[in-house]
C-alpha positions in Angstrom: 99.4 162.1 120.7 98.1 164.5 123.3 94.7 166.3 122.9 92.4 168.6 124.7 89.5 167.3 126.7 87.2 169.3 124.4 88.5 167.3 121.4 88.5 163.9 123.2 84.8 164.4 124.1 83.8 165.7 120.7 81.7 163.9 118.0 84.8 163.9 115.8 86.8 162.0 118.4 83.9 159.6 119.0 83.9 158.8 115.3 87.7 158.3 115.3 87.5 156.2 118.4 84.8 154.1 116.8 87.0 153.6 113.7 90.0 152.8 115.8 88.2 150.2 117.9 86.0 148.7 115.3 87.9 148.9 112.0 86.0 148.4 108.7 84.2 145.2 109.5 80.7 145.6 111.0 80.9 142.3 113.0 84.4 143.2 114.2 82.9 146.6 115.1 80.4 145.1 117.4 82.9 142.7 119.1 85.7 145.2 119.2 83.9 148.0 120.9 82.4 145.5 123.3 85.9 144.4 124.3 87.5 147.8 124.4 84.8 149.3 126.6 86.8 151.8 128.6 89.4 154.5 127.9 91.7 156.3 130.3 92.4 160.0 129.8 95.7 160.7 131.4 96.6 164.3 132.2 100.3 164.6 131.4 101.0 168.1 132.6 99.5 170.5 135.2 100.2 173.5 132.9 96.7 174.8 132.2 98.0 177.0 129.4 98.5 173.7 127.4 95.0 172.5 126.6 96.5 169.5 124.7 97.8 167.8 127.7 95.7 164.6 127.7 96.5 161.2 126.3 93.8 158.6 125.6 94.5 155.0 126.2 92.3 152.0 125.4 91.5 149.4 128.0 90.1 145.9 127.5 87.9 146.0 130.6 87.4 147.6 134.0 90.2 145.7 135.6 92.7 146.5 132.9 91.6 150.2 133.0 92.2 150.4 136.7 95.7 148.9 136.3 96.6 151.3 133.6 95.2 154.3 135.6 97.1 153.3 138.7 100.4 152.8 136.8 100.1 156.2 135.0 99.5 157.9 138.3 102.0 156.1 140.5 104.8 155.0 138.2 104.7 157.6 135.4 103.7 160.6 137.5 100.6 161.7 135.7 98.8 164.6 137.2 95.4 162.9 137.1 93.6 160.2 135.1 89.9 159.7 134.3 88.2 156.4 133.6 85.4 156.6 131.0 83.0 154.0 129.6 82.9 153.8 125.8 79.5 153.5 124.2 79.0 151.5 121.0 79.0 154.6 118.9 82.4 155.6 120.3 81.0 158.4 122.6 82.0 158.5 126.2 80.3 158.3 129.5 80.9 160.5 132.5 84.4 160.4 133.9 85.6 159.0 137.3 88.7 161.1 138.0 91.6 159.9 140.1 94.9 161.3 141.2 97.9 159.9 143.2 96.1 160.4 146.5 93.6 157.8 145.6 96.3 155.2 145.7 98.5 156.5 148.6 97.4 153.8 151.2 98.4 151.1 148.8 102.0 152.4 148.6 102.6 152.6 152.4 
């Protein structure tokens, strides 16, 4: 489901992310959020009129996150993608934003 960046960075989204990654078990919460420590925000459209043009995807670590990010940009044609660290409460760190030009040398 696509969302706006405002919603994805909100406290409501942080709580929903926490629930999604942790579930109901407190021990699982600690382990799960430690494992799913990154998310990718993929910009699906360059239409700025559509604020709900971002998809959030969970990653199991930095390597997995970079693979997902590259594939969304190069294979699926995403406009941009941002890598964000997930804190234990489900909130997000500052984004590292990428677009296709960041991977052009790899494709030549």
